[in-house]
Each structure stands twice: as structure tokens, then as C-alpha cells.
FINU-28219 format. One record per residue (C-alpha): residue number from 1; x negated, y negated, z negated; chain; residue in one letter. Coordinates in steps of 0.2 Angstrom, whole numbers. Layout:
<recs>
REC_NUM_X_Y_Z_A_A;
...
</recs>
This chain:
<recs>
REC_1_0_-1_0_A_X;
REC_2_-5_-17_5_A_X;
REC_3_-10_-29_-11_A_X;
REC_4_-9_-47_-11_A_X;
REC_5_-13_-61_-24_A_X;
REC_6_-6_-77_-25_A_X;
REC_7_-13_-93_-33_A_X;
REC_8_-1_-104_-38_A_X;
REC_9_13_-92_-33_A_X;
REC_10_26_-104_-43_A_X;
REC_11_27_-115_-27_A_X;
REC_12_42_-116_-19_A_X;
REC_13_35_-111_-3_A_X;
REC_14_24_-99_-13_A_X;
REC_15_37_-89_-24_A_X;
REC_16_47_-86_-7_A_X;
REC_17_32_-80_3_A_X;
REC_18_29_-70_-11_A_X;
REC_19_47_-62_-13_A_X;
REC_20_46_-58_7_A_X;
REC_21_29_-48_6_A_X;
REC_22_37_-36_-11_A_X;
REC_23_51_-34_-1_A_X;
REC_24_41_-28_13_A_X;
REC_25_34_-15_2_A_X;
REC_26_17_-25_-3_A_X;
REC_27_10_-24_-21_A_X;
REC_28_11_-40_-24_A_X;
REC_29_2_-51_-41_A_X;
REC_30_0_-69_-44_A_X;
REC_31_-5_-83_-56_A_X;
REC_32_0_-101_-60_A_X;
REC_33_-2_-114_-74_A_X;
REC_34_16_-119_-74_A_X;
REC_35_31_-111_-65_A_X;
REC_36_49_-120_-67_A_X;
REC_37_66_-116_-59_A_X;
REC_38_70_-107_-50_A_X;
REC_39_56_-100_-45_A_X;
REC_40_53_-93_-65_A_X;
REC_41_70_-84_-64_A_X;
REC_42_67_-78_-46_A_X;
REC_43_51_-71_-48_A_X;
REC_44_58_-61_-63_A_X;
REC_45_72_-53_-54_A_X;
REC_46_58_-48_-41_A_X;
REC_47_49_-40_-57_A_X;
REC_48_33_-51_-49_A_X;
REC_49_33_-65_-63_A_X;
REC_50_16_-67_-70_A_X;
REC_51_14_-58_-87_A_X;
REC_52_8_-76_-94_A_X;
REC_53_2_-92_-88_A_X;
REC_54_-14_-98_-83_A_X;
REC_55_-28_-93_-73_A_X;
REC_56_-36_-75_-73_A_X;
REC_57_-50_-73_-63_A_X;
REC_58_-54_-55_-72_A_X;
REC_59_-39_-47_-63_A_X;
REC_60_-45_-48_-46_A_X;
REC_61_-56_-35_-38_A_X;
REC_62_-60_-28_-20_A_X;
REC_63_-44_-18_-18_A_X;
REC_64_-35_-35_-12_A_X;
REC_65_-31_-36_5_A_X;
REC_66_-28_-55_4_A_X;
REC_67_-28_-70_-8_A_X;
REC_68_-14_-83_-4_A_X;
REC_69_-20_-99_-11_A_X;
REC_70_-6_-116_-14_A_X;
REC_71_-8_-131_-12_A_X;
REC_72_-7_-135_-32_A_X;
REC_73_-23_-125_-35_A_X;
REC_74_-38_-134_-37_A_X;
REC_75_-54_-134_-27_A_X;
REC_76_-63_-124_-43_A_X;
REC_77_-49_-116_-49_A_X;
REC_78_-59_-100_-59_A_X;
REC_79_-47_-86_-46_A_X;
REC_80_-50_-95_-29_A_X;
REC_81_-70_-95_-36_A_X;
REC_82_-70_-78_-40_A_X;
REC_83_-60_-71_-23_A_X;
REC_84_-74_-81_-14_A_X;
REC_85_-88_-71_-25_A_X;
REC_86_-80_-56_-20_A_X;
REC_87_-77_-61_-3_A_X;
REC_88_-60_-56_-1_A_X;
REC_89_-50_-65_14_A_X;
REC_90_-43_-81_9_A_X;
REC_91_-27_-88_17_A_X;
REC_92_-15_-102_14_A_X;
REC_93_3_-95_15_A_X;
REC_94_4_-104_31_A_X;
REC_95_-8_-95_40_A_X;
REC_96_-3_-78_32_A_X;
REC_97_14_-84_40_A_X;
REC_98_6_-82_56_A_X;
REC_99_-4_-66_51_A_X;
REC_100_14_-57_50_A_X;
REC_101_21_-66_66_A_X;
REC_102_6_-62_77_A_X;
REC_103_16_-52_87_A_X;
REC_104_31_-62_86_A_X;
REC_105_41_-77_98_A_X;
REC_106_37_-90_85_A_X;
REC_107_48_-104_86_A_X;
REC_108_40_-118_74_A_X;
REC_109_52_-135_71_A_X;
REC_110_41_-150_68_A_X;
REC_111_46_-167_65_A_X;
REC_112_48_-182_52_A_X;
REC_113_65_-177_48_A_X;
REC_114_78_-166_52_A_X;
REC_115_66_-149_50_A_X;
REC_116_77_-140_38_A_X;
REC_117_95_-145_47_A_X;
REC_118_88_-141_61_A_X;
REC_119_80_-122_58_A_X;
REC_120_94_-118_46_A_X;
REC_121_105_-123_62_A_X;
REC_122_95_-109_73_A_X;
REC_123_95_-97_59_A_X;
REC_124_112_-98_56_A_X;
REC_125_118_-95_76_A_X;
REC_126_105_-80_77_A_X;
REC_127_112_-73_62_A_X;
REC_128_131_-75_69_A_X;
REC_129_124_-69_87_A_X;
REC_130_118_-52_76_A_X;
REC_131_100_-54_81_A_X;
REC_132_88_-50_69_A_X;
REC_133_74_-64_63_A_X;
REC_134_62_-67_51_A_X;
REC_135_61_-85_46_A_X;
REC_136_55_-98_34_A_X;
REC_137_64_-113_30_A_X;
REC_138_61_-127_16_A_X;
REC_139_80_-124_9_A_X;
REC_140_90_-111_2_A_X;
REC_141_101_-106_16_A_X;
REC_142_121_-101_14_A_X;
REC_143_120_-83_18_A_X;
REC_144_103_-80_14_A_X;
REC_145_97_-74_-3_A_X;
REC_146_79_-81_2_A_X;
REC_147_71_-94_11_A_X;
REC_148_56_-84_20_A_X;
REC_149_61_-66_25_A_X;
REC_150_44_-55_34_A_X;
REC_151_48_-37_43_A_X;
REC_152_43_-25_56_A_X;
REC_153_57_-26_66_A_X;
REC_154_60_-42_71_A_X;
REC_155_58_-52_87_A_X;
REC_156_59_-68_82_A_X;
REC_157_49_-80_69_A_X;
REC_158_59_-97_66_A_X;
REC_159_47_-109_56_A_X;
REC_160_51_-126_45_A_X;
REC_161_34_-136_51_A_X;
REC_162_28_-143_39_A_X;
REC_163_15_-158_42_A_X;
REC_164_9_-159_26_A_X;
REC_165_-7_-151_20_A_X;
REC_166_-10_-132_22_A_X;
REC_167_-22_-130_5_A_X;
REC_168_-35_-139_-5_A_X;
REC_169_-48_-130_4_A_X;
REC_170_-41_-130_22_A_X;
REC_171_-35_-150_23_A_X;
REC_172_-25_-148_39_A_X;
REC_173_-7_-150_42_A_X;
REC_174_0_-130_39_A_X;
REC_175_10_-132_58_A_X;
REC_176_-6_-135_65_A_X;
REC_177_-5_-115_59_A_X;
REC_178_8_-108_68_A_X;
REC_179_5_-107_89_A_X;
REC_180_22_-109_92_A_X;
REC_181_31_-101_107_A_X;
REC_182_45_-115_106_A_X;
REC_183_42_-132_98_A_X;
REC_184_53_-145_94_A_X;
REC_185_47_-161_86_A_X;
REC_186_64_-170_79_A_X;
REC_187_55_-188_76_A_X;
REC_188_41_-194_73_A_X;
REC_189_45_-206_56_A_X;
REC_190_24_-211_44_A_X;
REC_191_26_-203_29_A_X;
REC_192_12_-197_18_A_X;
REC_193_2_-210_17_A_X;
REC_194_-10_-204_5_A_X;
REC_195_-16_-190_19_A_X;
REC_196_-13_-202_34_A_X;
REC_197_-18_-220_29_A_X;
REC_198_-14_-225_46_A_X;
REC_199_2_-222_57_A_X;
REC_200_-11_-217_71_A_X;
REC_201_-19_-206_61_A_X;
REC_202_0_-196_57_A_X;
REC_203_3_-196_77_A_X;
REC_204_-11_-187_78_A_X;
REC_205_-5_-172_69_A_X;
REC_206_10_-171_82_A_X;
REC_207_-3_-173_95_A_X;
REC_208_-14_-157_90_A_X;
REC_209_3_-149_86_A_X;
REC_210_9_-150_105_A_X;
REC_211_-9_-142_107_A_X;
REC_212_-7_-128_100_A_X;
REC_213_7_-123_108_A_X;
REC_214_5_-102_116_A_X;
REC_215_2_-105_135_A_X;
REC_216_17_-103_143_A_X;
REC_217_28_-111_130_A_X;
REC_218_38_-127_129_A_X;
REC_219_41_-142_120_A_X;
REC_220_60_-148_113_A_X;
REC_221_59_-167_109_A_X;
REC_222_71_-184_104_A_X;
REC_223_71_-192_118_A_X;
REC_224_76_-209_109_A_X;
REC_225_58_-206_98_A_X;
REC_226_47_-215_106_A_X;
REC_227_31_-206_100_A_X;
REC_228_39_-189_105_A_X;
REC_229_41_-195_120_A_X;
REC_230_24_-202_123_A_X;
REC_231_18_-185_116_A_X;
REC_232_28_-175_128_A_X;
REC_233_24_-187_143_A_X;
REC_234_4_-184_139_A_X;
REC_235_6_-166_138_A_X;
REC_236_6_-152_152_A_X;
REC_237_18_-142_142_A_X;
REC_238_34_-139_150_A_X;
REC_239_45_-148_140_A_X;
REC_240_65_-153_136_A_X;
REC_241_72_-169_129_A_X;
REC_242_87_-170_118_A_X;
REC_243_100_-184_117_A_X;
REC_244_113_-184_103_A_X;
REC_245_126_-173_106_A_X;
REC_246_142_-179_113_A_X;
REC_247_158_-180_99_A_X;
REC_248_171_-189_91_A_X;
REC_249_177_-194_73_A_X;
REC_250_196_-193_73_A_X;
REC_251_201_-201_54_A_X;
REC_252_184_-192_46_A_X;
REC_253_187_-175_55_A_X;
REC_254_171_-174_67_A_X;
REC_255_173_-163_82_A_X;
REC_256_160_-159_99_A_X;
REC_257_166_-163_116_A_X;
REC_258_160_-150_126_A_X;
REC_259_166_-150_143_A_X;
REC_260_185_-153_140_A_X;
REC_261_186_-142_124_A_X;
REC_262_187_-152_106_A_X;
REC_263_176_-139_93_A_X;
REC_264_178_-148_74_A_X;
REC_265_161_-146_63_A_X;
REC_266_159_-149_45_A_X;
REC_267_147_-160_47_A_X;
REC_268_145_-179_50_A_X;
REC_269_134_-192_55_A_X;
REC_270_121_-196_72_A_X;
REC_271_107_-188_66_A_X;
REC_272_116_-172_64_A_X;
REC_273_124_-173_82_A_X;
REC_274_106_-175_87_A_X;
REC_275_100_-160_76_A_X;
REC_276_112_-147_85_A_X;
REC_277_107_-153_101_A_X;
REC_278_89_-149_97_A_X;
REC_279_96_-132_89_A_X;
REC_280_106_-130_105_A_X;
REC_281_91_-132_118_A_X;
REC_282_80_-120_107_A_X;
REC_283_95_-106_107_A_X;
REC_284_95_-109_125_A_X;
REC_285_78_-103_126_A_X;
REC_286_84_-87_117_A_X;
REC_287_97_-82_131_A_X;
REC_288_110_-88_118_A_X;
REC_289_125_-91_127_A_X;
REC_290_135_-108_125_A_X;
REC_291_150_-98_118_A_X;
REC_292_140_-90_105_A_X;
REC_293_131_-106_101_A_X;
REC_294_146_-117_99_A_X;
REC_295_157_-103_89_A_X;
REC_296_143_-101_77_A_X;
REC_297_141_-119_75_A_X;
REC_298_158_-122_70_A_X;
REC_299_156_-110_55_A_X;
REC_300_139_-120_49_A_X;
REC_301_141_-129_34_A_X;
REC_302_125_-137_32_A_X;
REC_303_107_-134_21_A_X;
REC_304_106_-137_3_A_X;
REC_305_104_-155_-2_A_X;
REC_306_105_-161_13_A_X;
REC_307_123_-171_16_A_X;
REC_308_128_-160_2_A_X;
REC_309_147_-164_-4_A_X;
REC_310_141_-160_-23_A_X;
REC_311_159_-166_-35_A_X;
REC_312_175_-169_-26_A_X;
REC_313_189_-179_-36_A_X;
REC_314_204_-176_-27_A_X;
REC_315_214_-186_-43_A_X;
REC_316_202_-203_-44_A_X;
REC_317_197_-202_-23_A_X;
REC_318_179_-200_-28_A_X;
REC_319_165_-190_-16_A_X;
REC_320_150_-189_-21_A_X;
REC_321_135_-181_-9_A_X;
REC_322_115_-178_-11_A_X;
REC_323_102_-179_2_A_X;
REC_324_81_-174_2_A_X;
REC_325_82_-192_10_A_X;
REC_326_66_-200_4_A_X;
REC_327_56_-205_20_A_X;
REC_328_61_-222_27_A_X;
REC_329_69_-213_43_A_X;
REC_330_77_-201_33_A_X;
REC_331_85_-213_20_A_X;
REC_332_93_-225_36_A_X;
REC_333_98_-212_45_A_X;
REC_334_109_-204_28_A_X;
REC_335_117_-221_24_A_X;
REC_336_120_-223_41_A_X;
REC_337_129_-206_42_A_X;
REC_338_139_-210_26_A_X;
REC_339_143_-227_32_A_X;
REC_340_151_-221_47_A_X;
REC_341_160_-206_42_A_X;
REC_342_168_-218_26_A_X;
REC_343_170_-235_36_A_X;
REC_344_184_-240_25_A_X;
REC_345_179_-236_7_A_X;
REC_346_166_-243_-7_A_X;
REC_347_147_-234_-3_A_X;
REC_348_137_-233_-17_A_X;
REC_349_119_-227_-15_A_X;
REC_350_107_-221_-26_A_X;
REC_351_87_-219_-21_A_X;
REC_352_73_-212_-29_A_X;
REC_353_55_-218_-27_A_X;
REC_354_47_-202_-29_A_X;
REC_355_36_-199_-17_A_X;
REC_356_17_-205_-15_A_X;
REC_357_22_-217_0_A_X;
REC_358_38_-222_-8_A_X;
REC_359_29_-225_-24_A_X;
REC_360_16_-236_-15_A_X;
REC_361_15_-254_-14_A_X;
REC_362_10_-254_1_A_X;
REC_363_22_-244_10_A_X;
REC_364_39_-252_2_A_X;
REC_365_41_-262_15_A_X;
REC_366_45_-247_26_A_X;
REC_367_60_-248_19_A_X;
REC_368_65_-265_24_A_X;
REC_369_84_-265_27_A_X;
REC_370_87_-246_25_A_X;
REC_371_102_-248_10_A_X;
REC_372_110_-263_19_A_X;
REC_373_124_-252_27_A_X;
REC_374_130_-248_10_A_X;
REC_375_141_-260_-4_A_X;
REC_376_132_-254_-18_A_X;
REC_377_114_-249_-19_A_X;
REC_378_103_-244_-34_A_X;
REC_379_85_-237_-31_A_X;
REC_380_79_-226_-49_A_X;
REC_381_59_-231_-51_A_X;
REC_382_51_-220_-65_A_X;
REC_383_35_-226_-73_A_X;
REC_384_29_-208_-77_A_X;
REC_385_31_-205_-59_A_X;
REC_386_18_-217_-53_A_X;
REC_387_7_-213_-67_A_X;
REC_388_6_-196_-61_A_X;
REC_389_2_-201_-43_A_X;
REC_390_-12_-213_-52_A_X;
REC_391_-1_-229_-41_A_X;
REC_392_1_-245_-50_A_X;
REC_393_17_-252_-54_A_X;
REC_394_26_-262_-44_A_X;
REC_395_38_-274_-51_A_X;
REC_396_57_-275_-51_A_X;
REC_397_58_-291_-39_A_X;
REC_398_43_-282_-28_A_X;
REC_399_57_-268_-25_A_X;
REC_400_70_-279_-20_A_X;
REC_401_57_-289_-9_A_X;
REC_402_54_-271_0_A_X;
REC_403_69_-267_2_A_X;
REC_404_75_-282_8_A_X;
REC_405_91_-283_-4_A_X;
REC_406_91_-296_-19_A_X;
REC_407_108_-289_-27_A_X;
REC_408_99_-270_-28_A_X;
REC_409_98_-261_-46_A_X;
REC_410_81_-255_-51_A_X;
REC_411_84_-242_-63_A_X;
REC_412_67_-235_-73_A_X;
REC_413_78_-218_-84_A_X;
REC_414_91_-207_-82_A_X;
REC_415_100_-216_-99_A_X;
REC_416_98_-231_-90_A_X;
REC_417_104_-227_-74_A_X;
REC_418_120_-220_-83_A_X;
REC_419_123_-234_-89_A_X;
REC_420_122_-245_-74_A_X;
REC_421_132_-233_-63_A_X;
REC_422_146_-234_-79_A_X;
REC_423_150_-251_-76_A_X;
REC_424_153_-248_-58_A_X;
REC_425_171_-244_-51_A_X;
REC_426_177_-227_-53_A_X;
REC_427_190_-225_-41_A_X;
REC_428_188_-222_-22_A_X;
REC_429_170_-221_-21_A_X;
REC_430_159_-213_-8_A_X;
REC_431_141_-210_-19_A_X;
REC_432_125_-205_-11_A_X;
REC_433_110_-198_-20_A_X;
REC_434_96_-198_-11_A_X;
REC_435_78_-190_-19_A_X;
REC_436_66_-176_-17_A_X;
REC_437_64_-177_-37_A_X;
REC_438_78_-177_-49_A_X;
REC_439_82_-192_-55_A_X;
REC_440_75_-189_-70_A_X;
REC_441_87_-170_-74_A_X;
REC_442_101_-182_-69_A_X;
REC_443_114_-166_-67_A_X;
REC_444_131_-162_-60_A_X;
REC_445_139_-161_-77_A_X;
REC_446_132_-178_-79_A_X;
REC_447_139_-185_-65_A_X;
REC_448_157_-177_-70_A_X;
REC_449_158_-187_-84_A_X;
REC_450_155_-202_-75_A_X;
REC_451_167_-197_-58_A_X;
</recs>
């Protein structure tokens, strides 16, 4: 039996890969200095939760086929040093995903926004069509109990292609490691300024991504994105541009326009109509018929934390959504979608500055006018998050200037946020919570007490 060890097994992608390999029949061990939920419970349920926290180099020996190194580990991690001393093969998780899928047709979804949703749509359609598929996706999906699946039998591997770094000893973007046969660029908006300090250095990663496409492969890209268009036009790779799928909104019900037919869907927002067309173009390359595609997409409910309805209070006519939006392009698209879907209702948006980019004064002005389409906006700015990332604190006024909104409320803790929310109207509200964090532990139960 193949034996693999995970250094920093508690990460979102890492623990899902560990579970996938365990289910494939591998002997899986791992370590970490902290493991939070839901990783902890999921590893425990599979019987591969480390017995104790910390690093234990003495447990490594030459019997391991591979060591998989997570981004959370440091270059001087004692287990990493021991693995190097033993001459063990060390992979990052994207490198190991490639190793597991070298004989498959790989579909990689890249871009600064929409990756998870497009990947999820493709998987949903393939499952509906009865096509066995391996995958790696960045969110929990309805109908899938894991975020990574690996098998010996699936013909396809669908991968969400993150542009963040691969590992502490291989500081290149993850999506450079997958070598797709079919690649998608959903759009390019500067992010990860701690790693890519200029927009040009960020764009370059997508140019390299396109260069990794296998011979005979193709690129599918958003025709409305200037940078994606330039990259496609400069490449000799066969490419297909997509636009917003034709649709209409009839009193809150959204329909795709397909010839003379109206197909009701469960999603809303212009950005999701683009996502649908990206998924359609991929599925077309996989010979999925239009009939099957549209039947499947009509039942797609969305991915977790992507414009996800978390509270529907019919009595007070309140709807609460949560979204993973954190980069400016994502925030702008989510606010626009909520406003379009609910044009006549009071729209409150609560946005948490949580990533390195968003917490940086160097970057804050990129959020200029991102919150203009809502009636009331609150920005959550946690001093603890700033300290963890070793950044300088911004004043509340500086944040207001960054968003170009003088009436912005800036709050700094969960307690302060709840106080502000309690002072606002409690009826006929559309509320969008946007964050890659959790607002200092704000829960749905907390929100039920308010709304």
C-alpha cells in the first residue's frame, strides 16, 4: 500500500486531499500545529486525525512514497528537514494532484473571480450527465461530500486553479502545476499584493498559465476582460471567448434565454450569467449536449458562500446572503447582483477587510466605489487581523476615502458590529455579508437574533 505524509494536514485543500487519498486506499498520516473545524472533525471521521498537535520528525522514515507539503508550513519545519534528509519525494498539493491526474484530461479553471462557481457548475453538469469525474474545488458542493476526489477510473479531472503560491519551498502559483488540456480565465483583477507587488507581475502569472496548456488544448476566456483578451490574442493556443449568457429577470425570477425557450435558474447576477457561459463552453468541449447542459444548470443551487441565502425571514421580509467576495472585482460584482435582483428594497452590505491585500493601505483605494450600489454599507476592520499580517493600522477616515463613501460605518469587533446592526431597520431588508473570514465568529444564530 502506498504511504504518504502530510505536513500541515489541517488546511482546507490539504485535508481534503488527505481524505481523497485515504479513500483511494493509501496509508495517510499527517501533522499540524493547529487544526480547526471543519477540518478536525472531517479528519477524525476518516480516522486520519493526528493523535497530537505539533511536528514529529521522528515518525518519518524511508517507507513513505511521498511527503505533501502545505503552504502553512515554514521552510525550517522539522518534518520538512527530516524528509529532505531522508531523500523522500516532496510534493506541494498541486504537484501531487498533477501526479494523480497525469493520464486524465485536465480542465483547469483560472481567474481572479468566479473560479469556484464555474468549477462547481461543470461538476454539477457532469454528475447530472452520469460522467465519472475526479476534481478539486474550493468549496463544499451540494451533492458532493468532499472537495477532492481521486480515482483510477475517471477520464476527467476538473481543478479550480488558484493563482496563490504552491508551497514555502516552491513559490510559484498553484495553477502553473496542472498543465490543462482545457483552461479557463474568468477575468483578471489584481490580488495577492504581498506576493505580486505590481499588476504586471500578477498578469504575468496568467500568461505563464496559458503557456502550460497541453499541445492541442484550448483556452476559454471572458471576452469582456481586457487583460484576458490580450493574453488570448498573444497566444497561439486555440481559444474561445464567452460573454454574458442571454437572460431576463421577471419579478425576481431569472431565466436563461435559449433560442425560443426560457429556462428558469436558481442563480442571479450578471457575473453568474458569465459563469454559466464559461461552464457551457467547457462542457461543449467535453461533448455535453445543450439539452443535458441546460437541464442540469436549471437545478444548480450554487456553491457554499457564493451568494448563498443563509436566512429568509418571511415575517419581517428579510433576506440575508453571504458571499466569499474579498477582491474589489468580486465585491463590485456581488453588490451589483444584489441590487439588480432586489431593485426596490433596502440593501445593506457588510464587508470584512480580511486578506493581506484588503488590509493594506497600499491597496485600499482599489475598493473605490465598490459599495456605491447599496443603501447602507458597513466595513469590518479587525485590528487583530492587521497585527497578524504585520501591517500598519489605517484610520477609519482613510478607509472611508478608500471606498469613496463618507457615510460608511467602520467597525472593529463582532460586538461593535452587532450594536450597529441593531440600530438599523429590522424589516424589508436585503443584507449581504461578504468576507473570506468570519467577522470575529459571527454566526447565523447571532443574525437570527437581529433579523
